[in-house]
N, C-alpha and C positions, 0 to 999 in steps of 0.2 A: 393770718391768712389760711385758707384751706386749698387743697389741690383741686384741679379741674374735675377729676373723677368724683371726689366727694361733693363738690358743688352741684354737679349734674344729678347725683343721687338724691341730694337734699331737695332739689327742685322737683324731681319726680315724686319723692315721698310726700311732699306738701300739696301736690296737684291732685285735684279730685275730678272724677268723671262728672260731666254736667248732666242734668236731667234731660229726658227726652221731650220732644215736641213733634208736631206734625208738619211735614213739608209737602208741597206739591211735588209730584213725581219728578218733573223735569228740573226741580230746584234742589234735589236731594243727592245729586251725584257727589261721590266722595265721602258721604256720611256713613256712620255705623248704624245698621238696622237694629231696632229694638224689638222687632217682632219677626217671626218667620213668615215666609210667603208660600202659600199653598195653591195648587192648581184648582180653579173653580169649575173645571170640566176636563175631560180627557183630551189628549192631543195625539193625532187629529180627532176631532169629535165625530168623524164619519170616515168611511172607507174612501180614501182620496186617490184620484188619478195622478200618476206621476208623469204622464206623457199626454201629448195631443194624439188622438187616435180614435179607437172605437171600443165601446163597452160591449162585450159579447159573452156567450156561453162557450165553454171549451169544446163542446161536442160539434160546434159549427166550423171547426178547423178544416181548411181545404175547400170550404163551400162558398158559394156566392149567395148573399142574403140581403134583404132590403134594409135601407137606412130609414128608420121610422121617426127620428127626432134627434134631440141633442141634450147634453148635460153641460151646463155652463157654471163657472165658479160663482159661488154666492147664491145659487138658486136651487130650489128643491128639484131633485132629479126626476125625469120622466120615467114612465114604466117601460121595462125591457121585456119584450116577448121572447120566448125560447128560441125562435127561428128568425130573429132579426138583430139589428145592431143599432146602437145610439152613438152618434158623434159625441166625443167627450174631449175636454180640454184640461190642460195641466192645472191641478188645484181644485178641479170640480169634484163634487161628491159622486160616487158611483151609485147607480141605481140598484135596487133590491134584485138579487139573483145574479148580478154581474160576477162572473168568475175570473175574468181577465180583461186587461186593456191592451189592445194590439196597437203598436205605434203606426201612425199614418203612413210612414215611409215603408212599412212592411206589407201594406195593402195596395190593392188596385181599386180605384174608385171608377165606377162605370157610368156612362151617360144616362142610363135608366134609373139612376139613384139607388144603385146597389153597390155592394162592396165585396170584392173577392179576397178572402182571408188566406193567410199562409197555412201550409199543411200542418205545422206544429204550433200549438198554443199551450203554454205552460200555465196551470192553475195559479192564480194569484199574481201573475206577472204584471208589473207596472202599477200595482195597487199598494198603497200604504194603509195598512189596516187601522181601524179605529182603536185608540188607546195603545198603539204600538210604541209610542215615544213617551207619553205621560199618561198616568192613570188619574182619575178624578181624586182630588184631595191629597195628592202627593206633595210632600214638602219639596219645594224647588230651591229655595234660598234660606239658609239657616239664619237664626237670630245671631247677631254679632258680625254678620258679613258686611263688607264695605260695598256700597252701591256703585257699580260701574255702568258705563253705557250698555253693556250686554245684559247685566242683571236688571237694569231699568227696563230694557225691552221685554224681558221675561215678565216683569211685574205688569207692564202694560198689556201683555197678552193675556194676563189673568184679570183684566178689568180694573186694576188698581190705579187710582188717581192720586192718592195721598199715602205717605209712608210715615210711620212713627220711627224717628231716628234721634240719636244723641244730638243735641243742638250744638250749633256753632257758638263759640264764645263771643261776647261783646268786649271789644278792646278799645282802650283810650290811650293815645300817644301824646305825651307832653314834651315839647321842645323848650329847653330853658336857656336863659342867658341874655343879658342886655346887648350883647354884640351880634345877636342873630336877627336877620331880617327874612321875611318870607321869600321863597325862591323866585316869585314873580316880580319882586321889587328890585330896585337898583340900590346896592349898598354904598355907603360912604367908604372912603379909603380904610377906615378903621373897623368896618363891620364885615361880616361874612354872610353869604346866603345859606339858608337852611337847606341841606340836602338829606339830613337824617330822617325827616318825616317821610320823604319819598322812598328812601331806602327801606325803612321799616314797613310802611304801608304796602309797598310793592311786594315785599317778602310775604306779608300776611295774605295778600291777595293770591299769591301762588300757593299758599297753604289752604286756600279755599275759604278764607275769612271774608265776610261781606260787611259786617257792622263794625266799622272802625271810625273813631273820631280823632281829630288832631287839634291840639290846643297849644298855645304859646304862653310862656310865663316869664316875666322879668325876674331879676335877682332880688326879689322882695318877699319876705316871709308871709306878709298878709295876702299877697297875690296867690301864693301857693295854697294857703288855707282856704281862700274863697273858691279856688278852682277845685281842690280836692273835695270840698263839701258838695260841689255841684255834679260830680262825676258818678255815674252808676255803671260799673263795668265788672267783668270777670277778671280782666287783666289790665293793669296800668303799667305802661312802659314809659319811663322818664329818661330822656337823653340829656346828659350833662349834669354838672353840679354834684357829683358823687365822690370826688377825690378828696384831697386834704387841704385845699386852698381856702382862702378867706371867703370866696363866693360859693364854695361847695357845701351848700346848706341842705341838700335834699335828705340825707340820712337823719339829721336832727328834725327837719320838718315832718318826716314820716313818723319818727318816734313820738313827737308831740301829738300827731293825729291818731295815735294808738296802734300803729302798724308794728307787728312783732318782727324784729330783725332776726333773720335766720342765718345770713352770713353777709359779710362786707369785706371785699378784697379776696382775690384768688391768685394763686401762684401761676400766672399765665401771662403771655404776651401775644397779641395785644389784649387789653381789657382787664388789667389787674384791678381797677377800682370797683368792679361790678358789685352791685348791691342786690339782695333778694330778701323780701319780707312778705308778710301775710296779715291781712285784717279780715276777720271772719273767713269768708271763702275767696276773697279777692287776692290775687297774686300781684305783688309789686316788684317790678324789675327796674333797677336803677343802672343805666348804662353810661359809660364814659361818653364824652361829647365828640371824640374823634371818630370819623366815619368808619375807618377800618375796624376799630374796636366795636362799634355799634353793629356792624355786619357780622363779625365773628360771634359775638355774644348772642345776637338774635338767632343765628344759625345753630349754634351749639346748645343753647339752653332754652330759648323761648319756643323754637319750633318743636322740639320733643315734648315740651309741656303742653302745647296746643294739641299735639297728637293724642296725648293721654286724656286731656279734657274731652276730646271728641270721641273717646272710646276706640281709637284707631291703634294699630300696631305702632309701637314707639321705636323710632329709628335712631339708634345711638352708636352702633358698632362701626368699627373701622374696617377697611379692606387693605389688602397688601398690594403694593405697586413697586415698580422699578424706577429709581430716580434717573431722570434724563441728564441732569447736570449736577456738578458738585455743589455742596453747601457747607457753610460753617455755622456751628452752634456755639453759643456762649451764654453764660449766666445760669442761675439755678431755677429759672421758671420754665414751665412747659410752653413751647412755642407752637402756635397754629399758623403755619406758613401757607399763604395763599398760592394757588397754582392751578394748572390745567391737567385734569385726569383724562387720559385718552387710551385708545386700544389700537395696537398694531402688532398683532400676533401675541401680544402680552400687554398687561395693564401697565401704563406708563404715567409718571407724574413729572410735570415740568414746573419747577418753582418759578414764581414771579416775585422778584425782589422789590420791595417798596422802600420808601424813605421815611418810614415811621407810621404810626397809627393814624395820622391825619391825611395820609396819602391814599386816596382811592383811585387815582388815575393809573398808577402802575399795574394795578391788579384788576383792570376793567373786565378782562376775559376769564377771570378765575371761576372755577366751578367746584372747588374742593379745597381741603386744608391738609397739609402734611403735619402730623402730630409728632413733635420732637421733644423728647424728655430733656430736662435741664442738664447742663454740664458744658464742658468745653471740649469740643471734638469736631472732626471733619467727617463728612460723608461723601464718598466718591460717586461719580456717575456709575450706575449699575447696582448700587446698594438697594436693598429691599427696605421699604419704609411703610408706615401705617398712614392711611389716608381716610379722612372723614368727608363724606359727601352729604351735604344738606338734604333733607328729605324731599324738598321740592324740585331737586335736580333730577330729571328723568335719566335713568341709566342708558336708555336708548340713545341719548345724545352723546354719551361718553363713548359708546361702542360703534357709533355711526362712522362710516368712512365716506369721504366725498366721492361722487361719481367721476 
């Protein structure tokens, strides 16, 4: 067996960044850009009015002058004479010669279609100069940036409809076992409904993965062989049949299929029997069948691998928190204890004690794991502990307080 830290490092060492492809702009959120984005014109592209008011020459301050037309957003501005004014609106282009925009509330509009201007007008007031924010061909978003809604809006403002980005992985999930029935079916007394496929695919969806297929396999080597031959994926996740029992045949099946075993079994709980291997560039994760182990192994090992595949920053570090209630630790394996991370003037961790790795009910509200090194010891409330937060958990939810 190897340690969790060594297992994670081996997973990341064997994970390769996927090649880029093109995505429609609105389908590329969360992806890593393979090209930089440059401005296709200055911004603003013209001298822009920042207020509703009047476009004028400064020398007309304190005078009453005729209103000879208007400048509207999206339209070519009218001509401005030296002793007249043009009505202008927020966002509209200023006419040639315009030296200032006077706010409408600072003026008096007269019945004879003239406007009386204030005594003081400052050159350039209420005008945003062309190129004052962005110059033509300026690099706006660097290669390697992660596309966010804000950067997508910037790309759209540059006329971009497609982006070259590191592609999302294609993932196949295999649920094993004669005792498993699909979660929409009614099981017999001796069978159990599949929940692991929902657990895994939901996690993948939160990681931004769109192309996921789910397959079911009986405890029959020929069924495995047929299924593995038919799957084309960057990642294959197998739930169940990876331990040491009579029906735990996945490691041998994968060996016969040519998969190179990188490790099998980790000094951790839950999830000790976890398997990891590789065939060509495809990663194979063999997870235990118990749901709590499936969740932890997916969060701790598969999610960081997906981040690396997509060229994203890889999230593996722990944060410090204060333990809300005492816990007991025993055994020589590293424990990943589910719990709730929150903030109340300090970062707190509330452990949620379960009844084993098959129990997903007791930890239904968990958002993190307290990482506890092996040994026999007690930790009192108030102790400082290390906590791992899966990358799909927004930290804003941890630090949010109810109104």
